[in-house]
N, C-alpha and C positions, 0 to 999 in steps of 0.2 A: 508422723515421726520426723521431727525436724531436730536439729541440734548437732553438737560435735560429735563424731564417732571417736570412740576410745579404742575398741578392738573389733575386729570382724572375723568371723569364721568362713572363710571363702571356700574351703573344700566341702562344706555342708551341701551345696548345690550339686557337687559333683558325686558325693558319696551316698545322697539321700534323695528321695522323692519328698519334698516339702508340701504338706497339705495345708496346714492352718497355722497362722502366726497369732502370737499373743504378746502383750507388753506386760513385763513383770518388774516389780521393784525388787531391790535387794536389801538384805539386812547387812550393813556394812559397819565396821568399827571406824574411829576417827582416822587413824593411821592408813586404813585402806582407802578412804576417801581421798586423802592427801596424795597418796600414791597414784590413784587413779587421775587426779588433777594434773600430774606431770605426764599424763598420756601413756603410763607403763601398764600393760595388761595383755594377757594372752588367753583367749577362749578356745583355740583351735582344736585341742584334744579333750575338751570338756563336754559334759552331758548333764542332764537334770534327771533325777531319780525320785521315785515315790517313796517317802518314808512316813508311814502311818497314814494320817489324813493332810499331810503337806508335801510339797515338792522342794527339793533342795539341789542347788548347783554343785556338782562334783568336779574336781580336778581343774577348777579355773585358777590360773596363775596371776595373782597380784602380788608383785615383788614387794619386799619390805620397804618402808619409808626410811630414808637414811638419817633423818634427825629425830625419829620417834625413840631411839635407844631401847630401853628395857621394856617399854610400853608398846612394843611393835606387834604386829600380828603374825599368825601362821600363814605363809604365802599360798598354800593349797587346801586351806580348810573347807570344810562344807559350808555353804552359804544358803540361808533360807531364802525362798523366792516368794514375793508378796503378790497374791493374785485375789481375785473375787471368788467367793465360794462356788458360783455356777462354772467359772473357768477351771477351778482346781477339780471340781467332780468331772468335768469333761475330760480333762487331761488323764485323771486317775483311771477313769473308765476306758479311755483309749488304750492306755499302757496295759492295764490288766485284762481286758477282753480281747482287745484286737492285736496285742503285741506291738504296738507303735513305740517309737523311741522319742524323747524330747530333747531336741537339739538347739543350744543356743546359737544364733546366727549373728547377732550384733549386740555390742555394749556401747552405750551412748549417753550424753547428757541431754536431758529434755529442755523444754523452755524455761522451767522453773529452776534449772540447775541441779536436778536430781539425777542420780545414776539409774538408767533403765536398762532392762536386758530384753531384746526381742528373742523369743524362743519360738520354735516350731514344732509342730507334731509331725513326724518323719516317719517313712518306711524306707527300709534299706535297699539300695540298689544291688543287683546281682552284678558279676563281672561282665556279661553281655550288654547290660543296660549302660555300664560306664563306657564301654567301647563304642556303643552306638552315640552316647553323647559327644564323646571326643570326635568321631567321625562327622557329625552334625555341625560342630564347632569349627572343624577345619573346613568343611564345605562352605559354611557362611563366610569365612575369611577369604577363601579362594574366590568365591562369588563376588564379593565386595571389591577384590583386588582387580578382577577381570572387569567389572563394570566400570571402576575408575580408570583403568587403562584404555579401554576401548571406547569409553564416552557413552 
């Protein structure tokens, strides 16, 4: 996964246990691609859902492209994700049988200049897990500060 990052979901690691990641393509219109080229997108409150035998990205915000006038796109429309059939079957099975969630973690340009979405199969964290993660992060920060100060 190399290339320029467009948008990142930084809260995903805090709110979920991320288990397995996949790289998915997106079905986009021309004005959406141009809007992404300007670096404007938000996947923070988005998620992926199973609809029939495909996976769809819901609530991802790609703002309208200013120069596209009447041919512009709907900013929060559902966008189909492009995956291999085995990956789709794995994701659909995990969501339906195990109650997992599909969370987008990063939107980026790949080496060929195509927009790709990194999605993760995730399990939601409880409140005590989030407190534990915060305490661990604070301890790591304090430990690094102590080691730096004391040598």
